[in-house]
N, C-alpha and C positions, 0 to 999 in steps of 0.2 A: 391609157397610154403608158407604155413601159418607160421607166427611167433608165438613164445610162448608169451602169454599175459604177459606184464610187469606189475610191480606194479603200474606204472602211468596209464596204460590203464584200469587195474582192478579198480583203485580208481575212474577214470572218469566214468566208467560204473556204479559203485555204486552210484556216485553223481547223475546221471541222473535217476536211478531207484528210488531214494529216500531213499536208504539204509544209515543209519548213517555212516558218514565217517569223519576222521580227515585229515587235510592237514598239514602234518609234514613239517618242514623247508626244509628237503632234497628233497621233492617232486618236487620242481621247477627244480632242476638239472636233475632229472630222466626224467621229462616231456620234458625238452629241448633236451635231448639226443634222444627222440623218434620222433622228427620232421623229416618228410620224405622230403629230399631235392632232387629235380630233377636235375641230372647232365647231362652234355652234353659230350659225348665221342668224342675226336678228333682223327680221324684215319689218316693214311698216305694218304688216298684218299681225305681228307678234303681240300677244297680250301678256302683260306682266303675270308671271306665274307665282301663286302664293306659296308654293312649297315644291321641292323636288319631287318629281312623279316617280311612281314605282314602275319598274321595267316590265315588259311582257316577255313571254317565253321566246318568241321568234326574233327578238332583237339580239344584237350582238351581245353575247354573254359578258357579264362583268368578270368572269373567270378567265377571259382570254389573256394571252400574254400581254402585259402592260409594258411601257417603256422599260427596257432591260438594262442590266447593270454589269459592267465589267469589273473584275477584281483588279484593284490597283496593286502595283508592286511596292507602293509605299506602305508604311505601317497602317493597318486597317482599323481605324477608329470611327469611320463613317462610311455610308454607302458611296460607291464609286460612280464614275460617270456613266450615263445611260448609253446603250448601244442598240443597233437595230435588232429586231427579233431574229434569233438564230434559226428558227424553225424552217424557213425557206431554204437556208443553206444546208440543213440536214436532209431535206427532201431532195435537193440537187445531188447531194453526195450519194444518197440511196439510188437515185435514178441513174447514176453513172456506173453502178455495180453491174458487171456482166450477167451475173445470175439473175438479178432483178430484171434486166432488159430481156433476157431470154424468156423468163416467166411471163412478163407483160406481153411479149410478142405472141405467145401461145394463147394468152387470155383473150387478146383482141381478135385472134383468128378462130376463136371458139373451139380450141382444142382442149380436151379434158385433161385436167391435172389437179393435184392436191398439194398445197403448200404445207408441209408438215414441220414439226418442231416449233410451232408458233404458240404463243400465249396471247391473252387478250390485249396486252399492251403493245403487241407487235402489229395489230390490225390497223390502228390509226395511221402510223407513219407510212405503211405500205399502201393503204388505200389513198392517202393524200398524195403520195409520190406518183401513183398511177394517174390520179385525177389531174395533177399538175402537168404531166407529160401529154396525156391524151386530150385534155380539155373537154372531158365528157362527164356527165352526171353519173354518180355511182350509188347503188343501193346496197347497203351492208346489212346482212342478217346475223343476229346473234341468237344464242339458245334461249336466254331469259331476258325479260324486260329490264331487270336490274342491271344486267351487263350493257344494255342499250344506253342507259343513262351515263354509265362510266365511260363507255366508248365515245359518246357524244362529247363529253368534256375533253377527252384526249384529242379528238378530231378538231375541236375548236382551238386547241393549242397550235396545231399545224396548219389549219385551213384558213383561207383569207376571209371566208364568210361563215355565218352561223350554220351549225349542223342541225338538221331537223330530225326529231324523234317521232315516229309514228306508233302510237300505243295500241295495244290489243283492244278489241271491243268486248262487250259483255253480252251474254245471252238474255239478260234481263230487259224487260220492256216497260218497267214501271215509271221510267222517267225521273228517277231520283237524282240527287245532286252528284253522286258518283258517276252514274251513267252520263249525265249531262256534261260533266267535266271531260270524260273520255271522248264524247262526241265532238266537243269544241276543239280539243287538241287534234283530233283526226282531221276535222274540217280545215283547221289552220294549215296543216301540212298539205292536204289536197289542193287548197287554194294556191299555196306557194308553188307546188309542182306544176299545176295547170298554168300559172302565170309564166313560169319558165318555158313551158312547152309552147306557148303562144309567142313569147318574146324571149328567145334564147340568148339575149345579150347578157354580158356580165359573167361572173364566175359560175361555172356549173355547180349545182348543189350536191351535197352528200346527205343521203337519208339513211337513218339507222332504224331498224325495226326487227321484228321476230317473225318466224313462219306462222305463229298463231295469229299475229296481227294481219298478215296477208290473207288469211282465210276469211276475214270478216267482210261482209257486204258493205259497200259504200255507194253513194250516188255516182252515176256515170258522169264523165266529163261534161257532156252536153247538159245533163240535168243540173250539174253544179253551176254552169255558166248561166243557165236560164233561171234558176231559183235565186235571183238577186234583184234588188231594186236600186236604181241610180237616182239620187236626189241632188238637185242643183239649185243654188240660190236664184230666186226670181221665177222658178217654175211653179206651176199650180199642181198640188197634190191633195187628194181627198184624205184628210187626217184620219177620219174614222175608218176608212178603208185600209189605210196604211197600218193602223194599230191592229186591225183584224188580220192583215197579212203577217205581221210580226208574230202574233199569237199562233197562227196556223203554221208558221215556219219554224216553230220550236223555241222561240224566245220566251223567257219566263217573265211574268209581270212582277215587279218589285216596287217598294216604296222609294228606294235609292239605288241607283245602278252602281254595282261594285265589281262585277265580274262579267267576262265575255258571255254573250247569250242572254243578257237581261235587257229589259226596257221598262220605262215608266213614262207616263204622260201627266202633265200638270197644266190644265187649261190649254194654251196654245204652244206649250213647250213639250218637246218629245226628247227624252234621253234614251240612247240606244248604244249597245256595245256589240258590234259585229264580231264574229269569231276570228276573223283575220285582220282585225284592226289593232294598231298599237295602243290606241286610247279610245275611250267611248266618245260619242258625238252628242252634242246638244243642238237640236234643230228647232228653231223658233219660227212660228207661223203667224201670219196676219190673215185672218180668215183661212183660206186654203192655199195661200201663197207662201212659199218658203222665204222668210225675211232674212235669216242668217243661219249659218252652220258654224259651230265652234267645237273644237275638242275640249275635254275637261278632265280634271284630276279626280280620281275616285276617292281620295282621302278627304280633301277639302271641299269637293264638289264644285270648285270654281273653274271657270273657263281658262283655257290656255292659249289657243290660237284660232284665228278665223280661217275658214276653208270655203272654197267655191263649190265643191261637189264631193259627194261620198258614195261609196258602194256599200249596200247592205246585203251581206251574204246570208242565206238561210241558215238557221242554227240547228237543223236536224238532218238525219240521214235517211230521209224517205227514199226508198229504193224501188221506184217504179221501173227503173231499168237496172237489172242486176249487174254489178261491177265489183271489182276489187282494186286495190292500189295499183297493181301491175297494168291495169287498163289505162292508167295515166302516163305510163312510161313507154316512150317510143323506142325505136331501135338504136338510138344514140346511147341509151343507158347500159352500164356495165353492172354486173352483180358479183358480190363477194360474200360467201356464206361461211361464217365462223362456227366451228364445231357443229357441222350439219347433222351428225348422228344424234347428238343431244337435242338439237333443235327439232328434229323430226319426232323423236320420242316424246318430247314435251308437248308438241302440238297434237300428236295422236292421243296422248293421255287427256288433254283438255277436251278434245272432241268426244272422247269416250264417256266422260263424266257429266257432260251437260245434258239437260233434259230434252233439248230440241236440236240435235246435231245437224239436221238438214238445213238450218239457217247458216251454216258455215261450210265453205269448200273443204273438200277432202285434202289433207296435207300432202299426200303423194301427188295428187293432181296439181297442186300449186307448185310443189317441188319440180315437177316435170316442166311446168310452164316457165319456171325460172331459167331452165336450161336452153330456152329459145334465145336468150340474150348472151352476150359474151359472159361466161360464167366460170368463176373460180371458187375453189373451196380451200379453207385454211383451218388449221387446228394443231393441237399437240400431237395427235396420232390419228391416222386414217382408220376408218372402220375395218374390222376384220373382213377379208375377202374383197377389199377394194381392188379393182382391176386396172385402174388408170395409172398414169405416171405419178411418181412422188418427187416433188422438188423441195429441197431444203430451203427454208426462208433465209434470205441473204443477210439478216441481222441477228444478233445474239442477245439473249437475256443477260441482265447483269444482276448477279445475286451474291457475289463474293465481297462486296463492300458493305460495311455497316457493322454496328454493334456498340460496344462501350464508347462513351464520349471521348475519353482520353486516347483511344486507339485510332480514331478516325483519320487524323493526318497521316499516320504510318500506313494505314490501309490504302488511302488514296495514292500515296507515293508508290506503294507496291503495285497497285493496279496500273498506274500511269508510267510504267517504266518505258524506256526506249522512246522518249519524246512523244508518248501518247498524250492526248488532250481530253478534257472533260468539260461539259456544260452541266451545272447543277441548278435544278429548278426549285425555287423557293416559293412558298405560298404568297408571301408579301414582302414589303421592304424591311419590316422589322425582323423577319426570319432571315432575310438576306444579310442584314447587318450582323446578326449574331453568327451566321455561318462564316462570314468573313473572319471573325475573331477565332472561330474554332480551327480554321484551316490555315491560319497565318504562319504557322511553323512548318507547313507542308512545302517540300521542295518544289513540287509541281506548281504550286501557287506562286511561289517566289520567282519562278522562271516564266511566268505568264502563260502557263498551260492549263489554267482553270478559269472559266467564266461563270459568274453567278447571274441568273436571270429570275424574273418573277413570272409565275404562271401556274396553271393547274394541270398536272399530268399524273396519271395513276402509277406508271412505272417507266423505267428507263430502258436503254438498249445500247448495244455497241455496234458500230460500223466497222467491218473488218479492215484493219490497217488504218482506220480513221479515229474519230473521236467517240467518246462515251457521252451519253446523256443520262444523268442521274437525277433522282428526286430526293429531297431532304427526307421525305417519308421513308424511302428505301434505306437511306443511310442510317437513319435513327430507328429503323425497323418498327415503325408505327403505322397504324391504319390510316387511310386517307379520309379526311373529314369531308362531309358533304357540305360544301360551302354555299352560303346564301347571304343576302343582305338583310337589312331590317326595315320594318315599316316605320313610317313617321308616327309620332305620338298621336294616339287616338283619344278622343274625349272620353272621360269616364262615363260609365253608365249612370244615367239619371233615373232613379227609381220613380220619380214623379211622372215620367213619361208612360209608365205602366198603369197609371191611374184608371180605374174602372168605376162605373156607377155602383154605389154601395160601399166603396172603400171609405175608411176613416181619414179625415184630414184635420189639420190644425190651422185655425185662423189666428194670426198673431195677436189680434186685439180681443177676440171673443172666445177662443178655446176650441175644444174638440167638436167636430161635426161630421155628418155623413155627406159625401160628395154624390150628387144626383145627376151630374152631367153638365153639358154646356147648352146655352140657349141664347138666341139672338132676340133681344127685346126692343121694341119700338117705344120710345119715350119722347114726347114733344116732337114727333115726326122724325126723330133720329134713331138709327139702328145701332145698338151696342151689344156686343157679345158678353155674356156673363157666365161665371161658374155658379151653379146652384148648390147651396149648402143647406142642410137641415140640422137644426139644433134641438136641444131638449124641448119637449112639449110640441114638437112639430113646427116650430118657428123656422121660417125659411129666410135665408139671406142671399141676395144676388150680388155677387162680387164682379165688377167690371174686369175684363181680362187685362186692362191696363194696370190693374192692381194685383195681378196674379202672384206677385212676389210676396203678398201678405198671406198666401195659402201654401201650406206644406203637406206632403203626405205624412200621415201618422204612422210611425213605427215605434211601438212601445216596448217590445221585447217581453210581453206578458201574454199568457194564454187566455186570460180573462178579458172580455171586451170592456173598455173603459166607459165610464158614464159620460153622456153627451153634456156639453156645457150649456149653461142657460144665459142667453143674451141679456146683458144688463146686470147679471149676478156678480158677486164679489169673489166667488170660489176660484175662478180662473186667475185673477190677480194674485191671490194668496199662493196658489200652486206655482206660479211663475217666480214669485219672490222666494219661496222655499227652495226651488231648484237653483236660483241664482246664488243663494247663500251656500248651498251645497257645493256648487262648482268652484266657488271662491275658496272654500276650505280645501277642496281637492287640489286646486291649482297651487295653493300655498304649500301644501304638503309635498307635492312633486317638485316645486322650486327649491324647497329646503333640501330634499334628497339630492337634487342636482348640484346645489352649492356644496354639500358634503363631498360629493364625488370630485368636484373641481378642486377642493382643498387638499385632496390626496396627491401624493407624488408617485408617478408611475414611470413608464419607459418612454423616452423620447426617441422614436426610431429615426433613422437617417432620411434626409430628403431623397428624391428620386435620383438614381444613378443611371449610367449608360445602360447597364444590364436591365434595370427596371423598364427603361424606355423601350429597349429592344424586345423585352418580353411582352409588353403591352402592345407594341406595334405588330407583333406576330399573331395577334388575335385574328382568326380567319373570318370574322364577321365585322360588319360596321356597327359600332356601339350605338345604342339608342340614347337620346338626350337624357332621359331619366337615369339610365345606367351610368352615363358619364358623371352625372350629378352625384350619384351614390358613391362612385369610386373616388371622386375628389373629396367628398365629405369624409369618407372613411380614412383616406390617406392624411387628410388634415388633422383628424382626431389622433392618428398614430404618431405624427411628428410632434404633437404637443406633449407636455410632460405629465398631463393628467391621464389617469386610466380611461381608456375608451370603453363605452358600453353602448354600442349602436345596434339598432334593430333594422334589418333589411327585409321589407315586406314585398312580396311579388307573386303573381299568379304562376301557375305551373309552366316551366319552360321559358320564363321571361328574363333569364340571365343572372340569377343570384349567385350561382357557382363561380362565374367569372369574377364578380366583385370579390368573393372570398379568396380566390386564387391570387388576385393581385395584392390583396392585403397580406396573404401568406408569403408571397414572394418578397415583399418589403421587409417582413419580419426576419426571414431567413437571411436576406442580404445584410441585415443590420446585426447579424450574429446571434439571433435568438431562435429557439425552437417553436414549432407550431403544433397544437393539438386540434384535430378536427373531430368533434363528437357527433355521431349519427345514430339514428334509432334502430337500424336494422343491418344485418350482415350483408344483405344484398346491396344496400346503399353504400356501405363501406367499400365493397368490391368495386362498385361503379365509380365512386369518387377516387379510389386508388388508381384506377386505370386512367381517369380523366386528368388527375394531377400529374401522373407520370408522362402522359402524352403531351400535355401543355408545357411541361418543364423539362422535356427530354434533352434540350440543347444546353442545359445548365447543370453544373456539377452538384446537384442537390440529392440528398439521400431521403427517399420517401418510403415509409413502411406502413403496415396495417396491423391492427390488433382486433381480431374477431374470431368467431367460431370456425371460420374457414382455415385458420392456421392451427398447426399441431402444437402441442405443449412445447416441444423443442424450438419451434419457430417463434412462439411467443416469448419464451425465455431469452432467446437470442436478441429479439427486438427490445426487450426490457433492459438488457445489459447495454445495448448500443444507446438507448435513450438516456440512461444514467450517465454514460460517458460522453454524451454530446455527439455521438456518431450518426444519429438520426436527426434530420432537420424537420421533417414533417411526419407526424404519425396520425393515421386516420383509423378510428375505432368506434366500437359501440360502447355501451355502458361499462365494458371492460376497462376503459380508460379511467373510470372512477375508482377502481380497486386500489387498495392501500399499497400494493407492491409496485405500483407504477410511479417511478421517480424520474423527474426531468433534470437535466443538467442546467438548462438555462431557458425555461419556458417564457415566451414573451407574448404569445397570442393564442387565445382560445376561440375557436369557431364552433358554434353550436348550430347544426343544421336541423331543419324540421323541428324547431324548438317546441312546437305545440304538442309533440309526441312524448315529451319528457315530463316527469313529475317535478314539482317545485323543489322537493327535497334533494333529488339527484343533481339538479342544476346548481343549487346552492352549495352542495358538498364539493362539487368540482370547482366552483368559484373560490371557496375557502382555501383549497389547496394551492390556489394561485391568485391570492387576493389583489396583488398589484399588477397583474397582467391585463392586457387589453382584451376585451370580449366583443366578438362580432356574432350576432345572432341572426339566423336566417329563418324566415317564416313563410311557408307556402300558403298560409291562410291570410290573404291580404285584408288589412283593416280598411273599412270604408274611408273614402277619400276625405269626407267632411270631418271625420274624427281625426284623421292624420293631420289635416291642416290646423285643427284646433289645438293639437298637442305640440306643434312646432314651437320650439323655444323652451319647452320644459321636458321633452323627451327627444333623444337623438334617434330619429326615425327617417329612413329613406324608403320611398315607395317606387316600385318598378311597374309601369303601366303599359308598356309598349310591346306588342307581340312581334315575333319574327315575321319577316316577309315570307311569302310562299306558303305559309301555314294557313290552312282553311279551318273554318269552324267545324266542330265535330257533330255530325248528324246523330242526334240522340233520340231514341224512341223507347217508350215504355210498352212492353208487349207481354202477353201471357205466353207461357211455354208452349211451343208448337214445333213439332219435329220437322215439318216441311219448311217452315220459315228458317229454322236453325240451319238446315241443310243448304238452302239457297244462299244464306249469308256466308256460310263457311266456304262454299264453292266459289262464290264471287271473289272472296279474298284470295283463295288458292289460285284462281284463274289469272290473277295479276301478280303471281309469285309473292304474295304477301303472307303475313303470319297473324295469329289470333291469340289473344288472352281470353281465358275463361276463368272468371273469379268465382270460387265456391269456398265459403269460409268454414265448412265443417270437415275436419280432417277424417273423422271416422267413416264417412261414406264417399270419400273422393274417388275411390276405385270403382264404385258402382256408377258414379257420374261419368267417369272416363269410359266405362264399358258402354254406357248409353250413347255418349258422343261418338264412340267408334262405330256403333251400329248405325247411327245417323249418317256419318261421313266416313266410311271405311277407307277412303283414299288418304285421309289425313294421318300424319304422324303425331302422336300425342305423348307429351311428357308431363309428369306431376311434380310439383314443388310446394313444400310447406316448411314451416319453421322447426318442426320436430324431426326432420330428416337428419341423418348423419351428416357431418360437416361437408365431407367431400362428395357425398351423394347430391346435396343441394347445389354445390358449386358446379358439379358436372351437368346437372339439369340446366342450370342457367347458361353454361357455356354451350351446350347443345342447341339451346334456343337462339342464343346470340349468333351462333355460326350457322343458323338455318338448317340444322340437322333434325329439327322438329317443326311442325306446322302450328300446333296448338300447345300453349302452355296452360295447363290446368293448375291453378295455384290459389292459395289463400291471399289475404290482403298483404302478405309479405312483399308483393310487387308494388304496393302503393307508393313506396318511397324510392325514387331515384332511378328506376330502370329507364334507359333511354335507347330504345331500339327503333330506329327509323323505319324498319320494314314491317313492324307490327301496327296495323291500322284498323283492326276490328277487335272490339271487346264485348264480351258478354258478362254481365254481373248477375249471378244467380241469386234469387231471393233478395232483390234490390231493396225491398221495403224494410229490411232489417238494418240498413245502413243509415248513418247520419248524412246530412246534406253536404257538408264539407268533405266527408270521407268519399262520397260518391264523386264529387268534383275532382278530388285528388286521384282516385282510381282512373277516372275518364282521361285525365291528363297524361296517362301512359301511352295513349295512342295519338295519332296526328302530330307526331314529332317532326315530320318532314313535310313536304309540300303536297302529299297525296290526300285525297278526301278520306277521312276516317269515320268509322261508325261505332256507336256505343249502344248496345241493346240492354235495357234494364228489364230483367226477366222476373216475372211474378208467377207464382203457381196458378194454374188455370182455374182453380175453383176457390181461390182464397179471397176473402172479403178484407179489403184494406181499411185500417182505422184512419180517421181524418188526418192525423199528423203525418202518417206515412204517405197518404195520397198527396198532401201538400208538398212534401219533400220531393216526391217523384215528379210532380207537375213542375216544381221549381227547377229541378235539374234538367228537365226536358225543355223548359222555356228558356233558360239561360244557357244556351249552347254556343254563343258567339265567342270569339277570341276576347280575352280580358274579362270573361264573365265572372271571374272570382270575386270581383267587387259587388256585383249584383247578388251572387251567392251569399257573400258575407252579410249583406243587408237582409236577404230573405231568411238567413239563418238567425239573424237578430230577431226577426219577427216570430220565428217558430220556437227557438230555444230560450230566448231571453238575452238580456244585455249584461248579465253578471260576469260572463267570461271575458268581456272587453274591459270593463272599468271597475269590476268588483260589485258585490251584491249591495253594498251601501248606496251605490249610485243608481242601481236599476229601478228603484222605486221612483226616483225623480224623472228618469227617462220615461217611465210608464205614465207619469202624470202630465208631462208637457210634450212628449214626443221626441224622438231621437234628433231630428234636424234642429229644432229650437234649442234643445239641450246643447248641441254642438256650438250653436251661435252664442249661447250664454257662456260656455266654456271659453270660446275664442275671445270674447270681450273681457272675461276675467283675466286670462293670460296676458292679453295686450296691456291691460291696466297695470298689472303687477310687474311686468317686464318693461313698462314705460315705452311700449311699442306704439306706433301710430295706429289709431282706431280706423277700421274700415269705414268708408263713406256709406252711411245707411240711407237708402233711397226709398224708405217706406212712407212716401207721401201719398195720401189718399186724395186723388183728383176725381171729383164727381161732377161732370159737366155734360149738358145735352149736345154732345159732339159725336158724330159717327167715327169711331176709332176702333177698328177690328180687322180681322183677317177674313175676308169673304169666303164662303164655302167653295166658290168656283176658282178661287185663287190658290188655296192650299186645301186639297181634299183630305189628305191623310191626317187623322187626328193626332198621331204621335208627332208628326212633323209640325202640326199647328201648335200643339202645346209646347214643343221644343222652342219654336220661334217666339211664342209669347214669353216663355221663361227667360230666354236669352235677351229679349228686348228689355224685360223688367230688371235685368242685372247689368245693363250697360252703364259704364261709369264715367265716360267722357265723350266729347264731341267727335273725336276721331273714331271711336268704336261705333258711334251712331252712323257716321259716314260709311264705314266698312260694312255695317249691317245693311244699309240701304243698297250698296253695290251688290252684296251677296244675294239679297232678295230679288233684285232686278235680273241678275244673272241666272239664278236657279228657277225662279217662278214667273218671270216676265215683268213687264212694266207695272210699277206700283200703283194700285188704285188709290183714290183720294183717301179712303178710310185707313189704308196702311200708312200713307204719308202722315196722317194725323196721329196714328199710334206712335210713330217715331218722334213726332213733335212733342207729344205728351211726355215721352221718355226724357227728352231734352229739358222740358219744363221742370220735371222732377229734380233734375240736377241743380237747376237754378234755385228752386224752392228750398232744397235741402241746405244750400249755402246761407239762406236767410232764416234757417231754423223753422220753416213752415211745415206743419204736420198734415194739414188737409186744405183743400180748396173746393168750394162748391158754389152753386148759384142760388141766391136767396132773393126772390123777386127781381128787382133791378140791380142787385148788388152782387159783386163777387165777394164771397166770405172766406177769410183766411183764419185758420187756427194756428197758433205758434207756441214754441216752447222757450224762447229766449227773448226776454223783454228788450235787452240792449240791441240785439240784431234787428228786430222788427222796427225799433225806433229809428235806426239808421236808414231802413228802407222808407219809412214814412217821411223822414227828413229829406231823402233824395227826391221825393215827389212833391215836396213843398205843400204838405197838408192835404193832398188829394186822397191819401190813405188814412181813414179814420180808425183810431185804435179804441177798443173797449177793454181796458186793462184788467178789470176784475175777471172777465171771462176769457182772457188771453185770446181775443179775437180781433180781427181788423176787417174793414169793409171798404170796397172801392165801388163808387157809383158809376153805373153804365149809362144811365139816362135820367132825365128829370121826371120824377114820379107824377108831376102834374101834366105832363105832355099827353094829349088825348091819343096820340099815335104811338104810345110807348111799346105796345106789343109788336107793332111792325118794325119799330126801331131796333128792339132787342133781337128780333129774328134776323136782321141784316148784319148784326155785329159778328165779326170773326173773333170769338172768345179767345182762341189760342194766340192770335196776333196781339190782342190786348194784354194777355198774360205775359207774352214775350217782352212787350214794352215795359211792363211793371217790374218783372223779375230780372231783366237783363243785368248780368253781373259786370 
């Protein structure tokens, strides 16, 4: 239902048309009332959601214009009142232009014409204005898929609903992750279009695609509707048949559903994520009857909301009936083709280079089919020989505003002469607030002729005689960021979950053993699952899974296999004691160093200012929780008077640079200079651009010192540094030269610190002994070690990956020309780029010739560290600006390159690299939301040595996001622990295992810092009670071990209650054996509080061993003598039955031992 135009909306429309308008004082109140707030209805069916869920592609983008902001005529110290979205008013103003009306009339009458003088940014407002007037769906074609994503963001700024992007297909049929992702995205769009075709109510859609994508075969509309299953609560469905249908319909079987097109079954519970669904569904069966349907969150795996019915769309593009996207578009659709000549050329080139072109329609044939619809073409210039009419686009590009920060108010005033108006689009509220300050001296702003709004738009335009719409990116002349949100914190990788038969483990009481697997053993008629361990001499120990916390995976950091422990021997106790003494000495040394640092007087930087808050608010992403923690800890260190020395650890692309930039901003605002030390010229260049882009709205002078600068440029920078005219300098080891003098250095940032030698780092620190030091490391330390060092080292760990990023498909392959060609073409076909890493400079040109022979279509450039400065800079620039398809380079690209369009990497002779180096290189791809591939190439005839094979297997295995922690642990296994804690400690780690070592270190640190000790729940409970996870309840071994481990680490009653709810939700109703497992976990908590170490059954007695005479005496007193103490043996006994009773066996069999224990131990 249309609302009556309010005074605020009418005034805003007049403002954009250029009609004289006053801004009365009461307008702000009326405008504020018009803000449309999205509310969430909570129904009785709503289930409490454990965490905010991640959005799906087809939902309304978070990048849409949010509540918008008017510039106040008062002094601008804060964001002004929100106003309605001005986009509809701009569309109305365009729709009233006679030239636009004339062109639209020809378009709808199917008359041929070409809108010329257009740029990509003009397509969205013109398409949206046409859609708003005609109320018809529009298909917009662009030349390249990259342009499609940019245009879709622009359309979402102007359009009332989400814009759908239809991606190109692949000629591959191997069903890998990339192809599956493309299939899912296409099916999502097809389902949405078909839904609108059947029920055309609501706002007509706008679909953006390419001619290449239109050539791809898809299921016919009838096939799409028929290839689906409808499931409803209370209906009977054959679960086995349904699982077969899902597998046959393209769904991938997985252990935990994370992405569309996946499913998994656990007993009577089926999790499935249809391609067109906003969330996955959890369907619970009782026999073959559907008992409940719930949506659930992919991160927490917990249910969100109950549903009555769901549709499951097939997840593959079986084409029994040949069709293309146009077969879904009826005659109501209109078509707008942007840069058709380039689009035709690109589509023809694609079809010419694929091995099976017959699978795709001919581009000319599709182009002709497009002209059966109301068809218009738009672009900068029509093709030579075009015979149709040329019509100039009715809006103009805006390029004359922008440049130096101090000149922006004057340029805006010059542009907005004669009462012209402007709307300036800012990325977020922080950028809006800063822009208000920048333009407050502007005459146009003071007279109410400038509005600031929040949204995402690639470029602005001018309405003849009306208003301008500008973007801050245009004004500051910076590239538009690809904005996305972030994922919620994910649990760190638990290396114990990768335990395989034959691996070494550590039993806390008995020492090192071999893990043989898990086995359910019946004892006294009760089934209990055990871990089987083998010790020295073949002695086997069966550990109940209720005591799984007593077993750790052994990681010793030594290449020699340790000797197995002997049960009952004294050697293990001596090794533990020696390790304990060593960690106490190390903790004492680290605490002494920390005390010395805190005794020094350094710089106390200022608290956060308005500028600092504006700068932080302008960050175009949502910070992760651990990123916020790191930022707060860093700023807290900086405002204190002691010199900071903080280490920021985080995996590739997890947000370390933003932490550093916020620290740098604080230092400069406090009047100090900042030095950023990086290992390579490439990273220096990358950081220079990143810092300048982020700080473009602030009057900071940022310079660089590296090989890319001439001697004259370096000398000029050195002079400015010495005079205090440079605020932030970013450089390589050149910064450590003796001729570098600072005027007032306050903060040193060392990035990729693992790449620098100790001597260089110490030399730099000596030149600035009192400055704050922030160190960034892309090799994350294992989480357990990090937690152990908290309190004696200032460390922040970043563990959360960006949203939209997918894990990198990693494969170890022998060199094969056909495989290389297919992989290269697949990347080129999606307009992507490729890294090829080859680390021998002497034969790089021969490798380039080989690649050119394999893929003659590809444009190849070569880059390495021995090139002339400007030659390497030009190569990097060519690749960044997509003038090259393949960058053949040495490991110089390992640090810092952030090119979102490069999503395939080949690492030649991968067996020559270290594990962390392979992980760092691989991190250069997959920087945006596209599926990335990394191929580890090995010579076809080469025999790999065991260490190289283990490294390659590890990097292939750990390909998920956040895998750096798993990589660090595996690196610890392969290379040793000396690099983490020093060679003196590596022997003790080898003796007792890494995890136990960290526990001992944690205890030592807590004792010395007088921190509360962690509650240790290593109580050994051995009772003839069935307490385990049945095989038919949790089938996947990793999930089973994960649940056992998590239950063993529960610390309070609330966490037990939450675990019970989670198991019931994810796996179904808890069997009695699982209930007992949780009861035993609760009993361990009670037993720990009474200092009880073990509980078992001895004849008719419950036997307790204990460690604290005073506590057990209190327990005995509580039960008035029923608990008999045997003090010399530190044991206590509770009689369950009279031994003289002839029916004692029957009596004992009927006793609920856990209930008895609850009564005894209840706190």
